C-alpha positions, 0 to 999 in steps of 0.5 A, a space after each residue: 466618777 469625777 467631773 470637771 467644774 465648769 467655771 462658767 456656772 459663776 454667771 448664774 451664781 448669787 454674787 455680792 455686788 463687789 464680788 470678784 470673778 472665780 479665776 482661782 481656787 485658793 485655800 479650799 475648805 470643805 464643811 465637815 458635813 461634806 455638803 459645801 466647798 469654799 475657796 478664795 478668789 479675788 480676795 473673797 469667799 466662793 461657795 459650792 454645793 457638793 451633791 454626789 460627785 458634782 460641784 455646783 457654783 452657788 455664791 460669791 461674797 465680797 472681798 476682804 481686801 487681803 492678799 493672804 486670807 484663810 478660811 475657817 469653817 465651824 465643826 457644825 458646818 453652820 459658820 464660815 470666816 475668812 480671816 485676814 492676815 494683816 490689819 483686819 482689813 474688811 471690805 466696808 461692803 462686807 458688814 458696814 462701819 469700821 474697816 477693822 474686824 472679822 466677819 462670820 457668815 452662815 455657810 448658806 449666805 455669803 451676802 451679809 455677815 451673820 456676825 461681826 467681831 470688832 477685832 482683827 482675828 488671824 485665828 478663830 475657833 468655833 465652840 459648837 456646843 455653846 455657840 461661843 467663839 474663841 479668837 485672837 487679836 494682835 494685842 490680846 492672845 485669846 478672847 472669848 466672844 458670845 454667840 452674839 459677838 460680844 467680847 468677854 473674858 481674855 485669856 493670857 496664853 504665854 508667860 512672855 509676850 509673843 505672837 498670838 495663836 496660829 490655830 485654835 481647835 475646839 473640842 467637840 464637847 465644848 468649853 475646851 480646846 487647843 491653841 497652837 502658836 509660836 509660844 507652843 501648844 496650850 490646852 484651854 
């Protein structure tokens, strides 16, 4: 039995002080465990719980100041990132400090980031088995970050300079995955 979502529920949802209203349902993404649904509206993440055939509007996060963001959810359903398509724009309210970076939130809390990568990241992959994060920066094709967000080893992907990856898909066994981008598909 399908039911309509009542957007008036948003008045009862937990909201970041700079969160925009829920007026669109752009780029929806569901957690792999099926318990949460995310969408983008007014440049920020909005979270819903999924229970049976019902959606409940739970929370709205701060906007990242981008007109074309993308949602990536970790395979273990614990983390979610709102990736910027340009300039690494991040609201100062979404993590403080520099406006360049990528915020990663716990799927259960969009009010303050659990982790902040100090890099513009249009593609990200979560390695659930190790907690590591694989990310791309415009100047560096693939960077391995620790579970705490410290940048580590960098991997060159292509023999000639090209745009970085469009998508990073990590294997469930960990420490390996597929990077897809304009230079082709690369197994890492």
